[in-house]
C-alpha positions in Angstrom: 71.2 -8.4 -17.8 74.2 -10.1 -16.2 73.6 -11.9 -12.9 76.3 -13.2 -10.7 76.2 -17.0 -10.3 75.9 -16.8 -6.5 73.0 -14.4 -6.8 71.2 -16.7 -9.2 71.6 -19.7 -6.8 70.4 -17.7 -3.8 67.4 -16.4 -5.8 66.4 -20.0 -6.9 66.7 -21.4 -3.3 64.8 -18.5 -1.8 61.9 -19.0 -4.2 61.9 -22.8 -3.9 59.3 -22.5 -1.2 57.1 -20.4 -3.5 57.4 -23.0 -6.3 56.2 -25.8 -4.0 53.2 -23.6 -3.0 52.4 -22.9 -6.6 52.4 -26.7 -7.3 50.2 -27.3 -4.2 47.8 -24.6 -5.3 47.6 -26.2 -8.8 46.6 -29.5 -7.2 44.0 -27.6 -5.1 42.5 -26.1 -8.2 42.3 -29.5 -9.9 40.7 -31.1 -6.9 38.4 -28.3 -5.5 38.1 -25.9 -8.4 39.8 -23.1 -6.4 42.9 -22.8 -4.2 43.7 -21.1 -0.9 44.8 -17.7 -2.5 41.4 -17.6 -4.3 39.4 -17.5 -1.2 41.8 -15.0 0.4 40.6 -12.5 -2.2 37.2 -13.8 -3.3 36.1 -10.5 -5.0 39.1 -10.4 -7.3 38.7 -14.1 -8.1 35.0 -13.8 -8.8 35.2 -10.7 -11.1 38.2 -12.0 -13.0 36.6 -15.4 -13.6 33.2 -13.8 -14.5 34.9 -11.7 -17.2 36.4 -14.8 -18.9 33.2 -16.8 -18.5 31.0 -14.1 -20.0 33.5 -13.5 -22.8 33.4 -17.2 -23.7 29.6 -17.3 -23.4 29.3 -14.3 -25.8 31.5 -16.0 -28.4 30.0 -19.5 -28.2 26.3 -19.0 -27.3 23.7 -20.4 -29.7 20.6 -19.3 -27.7 19.3 -16.4 -25.7 16.9 -15.9 -22.8 13.2 -15.2 -23.5 13.6 -11.8 -21.8 15.9 -10.6 -24.6 14.5 -9.4 -27.9 17.0 -11.2 -30.1 20.2 -13.2 -30.2 22.2 -10.2 -31.2 20.8 -8.1 -28.3 21.9 -10.9 -25.9 25.4 -11.0 -27.4 25.6 -7.2 -27.2 24.5 -7.3 -23.5 27.1 -9.9 -22.7 29.9 -8.0 -24.5 28.9 -4.8 -22.7 29.3 -6.6 -19.4 32.7 -8.1 -20.5 33.9 -4.5 -21.2 32.7 -3.3 -17.8 34.4 -6.3 -16.1 37.6 -5.5 -18.0 37.5 -1.9 -16.8 36.7 -3.1 -13.2 39.5 -5.7 -13.2 42.1 -3.1 -14.5 41.3 -0.4 -12.0 43.7 2.0 -10.3 43.5 2.4 -6.6 42.8 6.1 -6.9 39.3 5.7 -8.3 38.0 3.5 -5.6 34.5 5.1 -5.5 33.9 4.7 -9.3 35.2 1.1 -9.1 32.8 0.4 -6.2 29.9 1.8 -8.2 30.8 -0.2 -11.2 31.1 -3.3 -9.1 27.6 -2.7 -7.7 26.3 -2.3 -11.2 27.9 -5.6 -12.3 26.5 -7.4 -9.3 23.0 -6.1 -9.9 23.2 -7.2 -13.5 24.5 -10.6 -12.4 21.6 -11.0 -9.8 19.1 -10.2 -12.6 20.7 -12.5 -15.2 22.1 -15.3 -13.1 19.6 -17.9 -14.3 20.0 -16.7 -17.9 23.7 -17.6 -18.2 23.4 -20.9 -19.9 23.9 -22.1 -23.4 
């Protein structure tokens, strides 16, 4: 698509403030482990990070908790939660009630399994 040169300059300068914020937020993530926009929307941050963490745990785990019957059952449980988190994170605003119920189910599972999430 063709953009007029003046439009491109104006676009760059209008977004310069945004670029500096992105850099600032990057340094905040390095220093604190989170940045200001993360705590503005903690629920989204938590569920998105939990999906990635559980996915990585399912791929790389070499052990399982004593409450699980086998290593395969533990991996299956983790993958099931990753699928639910993926659905939860890619919701549409129309099904708020079903998203709310799925979120409750995920949080209940997390509260039961919180101390089992190790490798």
